[in-house]
N, C-alpha and C positions, 0 to 999 in steps of 0.2 A: 079700784081703778076702774075706770070707764074707758071701753076700748075705742070710742070714737078718735079717729085721727091719730090712731098709734099705730107705730110698727115694731111686727110681731115674728118671731121665727119658731118653728113647731118640728122639733125632730119626728121620726114615722112617722111622716106626715103623709106618705103614700095611700095610706088607706084606713080601716077601723076609727079609731077615737081621735088620731091626730087630723084625720079628712075632716070626719066630724067638728073638732074643734075650730079648724080653718076656716069651713062655710058659717060656721055660728059666729066666728068672729068678724067675718067680712060682712055678712050681716047685721051687726053691732054696728058698722061704721070703721072698721081699722082701715087705716092708709093703706098700707102693707102689711101683706102675709107669705110667709118664704115658707114653703113647704119642704122639710127635706128629708129625703130615706136613701136608704141604700139601693133600694130600685129605684133610678132617677126617672124610668118612664113613664112607674105609678105615681110618682110624684109632679110631673108636670100634666099627667092627665086630671090629678087632683085640682092642680093649681087652674086647670083650665076652667074648673067649674067653680071657682070663687065669683066672678063677674068684677073682677078690678082692671082688667086688661095687664098692661105690662105690671101692675103693682100687686099681681100675683105670679107666685116665681116658684115653680117646681126645680131643685136642685138634687142631684145627685151627695151622697154623705155618708161617711165612716166613722160613726160616733163615738167611735174607740180611738181614732187617730186625731191627738190631740191638734197637729198641726193643719188639720184640715178643719176641723173647728176654727179654731184661729181665724183661719182666710175665709172661712164662709161670716164670719161675725165684720172682720174686714172690710168685705166685699157690701155686705147690705149699709154697713154705714157710710160707705162711700154712696152707694146709691141711692139709699133712701134717710140717710141721717142716723140719730139715735135709736137702739132699740129699745122700746120701752117694755116689752115682755119676753122672754125667752121660756119657752116649754120644752122641756127635758121628758121625752115622751115616748123615744126609741126604748123599746124592750124585745124580752122573747121569752115564753113557755116552757121551752124545748129543755128541761133539766132534771128530767127523772131521776128518780135515786136518790138517796140517801149519804151517809160519809163516806159511803163506796164508791161513789161517783168519779170519775177519774180528776188528776189536777186540773186536766184541758177545760172540762164542764165547769169546772168552779171556776176559774179565772175567767173563762167566758161569761159565766154571769156577771161574776164581779166587774171586770173592763164595763158590758153595758148596764149594768143597774146602777154603778155605784162610780167608778172614773168618769162614764160621759157625762155624769152630772156635774162632775167635779171640772171637768176640763170647759163646760157652757159656764159655770160659775166664773171661773178662771177667767174669760175671755171676756164678758159682758161687765161682773160685778165693779172694776176700777171705772169706764164711763160713769154707770150707773150711781155710784159712789160723789163722782165730783159735781152730777148734776143735781143731786140731792133725790133721784128719785129713779124707780126702776120695778120691775118684777120678775122673778123667778118662779117656775111652774115645775114640779116634779111629779110624773107618774109613776105612782108606787104600785100596791095591791092589798087590797083587805089581807093577804098572807102575808105582809109585812108588820099588820099590827096583831094579828093572831096567829095563822100557819096553814100551809096546803101540803096537808098531808102526803108524803110519798116524795115530795119536791124540796131537799135539804138545800140545795145551792140556791132554788129559785125564792123561798122564805127568806132564807137568811141576808141574803143580797136585799131584797126589797126593803125589809128593816132597816137595812144599813143604808139604804136610801132615806129613809123618814128621818134619821138620826140626822143623815148630811143638813136635811130641810130643815129641819129644827137647831142645829147648828148656827145657817144661816139667818135664820127670822130672829134669833138671839144677838148675832154679831151683828149684822147690819142694818136692824128693823130701826132706830136712831138716826141712820144716815137717809132713811126714806125708803128703803127699799123693802117690799111685801114678798113675803114666800107664802106658797101654798103646796099642799101635795094632794096627789088624789089617791085614793085608794078603794076600787072598785071590787067585788066579786066578780061572777062572772058574764061578759058582756061578750054581744054576737058579734066575735071578730076571728080572725086567724086563730086566734088562741083562744076560744073560746074554752073552759073546760068542760070536759065530758063524763066525769067522775063525781060521783056525791063528794068524796073526801077532796077534789082540788077546789071545793068553795064554791059552788054553786047551789048552796042548799037556800038560798033567797031567789033565786031567779037568773034568768040572761036578762039584760040590759041589750039595748039598742044603743051604739054607738052618739046618736044624734039625743038620746035621753043624757049620756053622758056630758054630751057636749053643754048641754043646758045647764047641768049641774056644775057645770066647773064657769061657766060664763057668771052663773049668778054668787057663786063664790070669790070669783075674781072682784066683781064690782063690790061686794061688800068685805071684801078683803080678808076672809076667813080662809085659817090654814089649813084644818081638816075639808076634803071634798069626799065625802060618802053618800054616794048613787044609792046605794042600799042602807039604807037608814038602822037596819038591826044591827050592823058592826060597831055603832056607838054603845049599842046595849051589850053586845058578847065584849068591848072593850072595859066596860064598868066590872061584870061577871070576871071578870081576867085579873081586872086588877083589885077587886073586892074580896075574891076566895080562888088564886090563883091556884091552889092544889085541887080544888072541884074542878075549876075548867081542865087542868090535865087531866083530871079522870075523865071527863066528857069529852075531850080530845081522843083519849085512848079508845074511848066506846065508837068514837066516829071512824077512827083508823081501822076498828076490827070489823065495823058494816062496809066499810070502803072495799077492803078486801077477802069480803063473804061473797 
């Protein structure tokens, strides 16, 4: 999909990857970019940098509130017309711990990293199917493909996000809907990992670097977006010799604890 003259919604758009994607999409010719964020002030400030005037919009949004997501989609449809690209980008890395983490922590990660993506898809897929085109973009993490040591709920829910994206690509691909999922390691945002075991082993990327990779993948309609190309190699190793991969991850965990 080419972004020229397209209407885009990006959640988690008040900063980091979301704001960078907004700038990149606006630069690629998007007609309207809506940045939604729990922090409405940050979303409005980010939207003001897009150079789109009234078509660069910042709004407050709790992505775990389905009714609020539906209301946003309906408002954008009324103001700008059909939504071409919905980027479910909002997320949080604050879920330290394993199976002993509280039910509340697990549920918060589930609502944010899985159900918010479901709510977005429910809101936009019917109209996309009706006109025979559209794009769903999900921000997951390399942790969803591999593992972030010490953060069970984060890793598990990011993995579920990837599986949802796979389901959408298979189910709606013949209806003209394209799907991509972003799986970076460390990115220089408020969520940047601080320990080796958190997945920063191949360096920290800047949000604008990630946004460049995202735009390229969308234009090429590629499913996986891997700003850290090493992740593809790790996936192959995991698939071809899972037991060896697990042993290697245990060593990584031991180093991170030491």
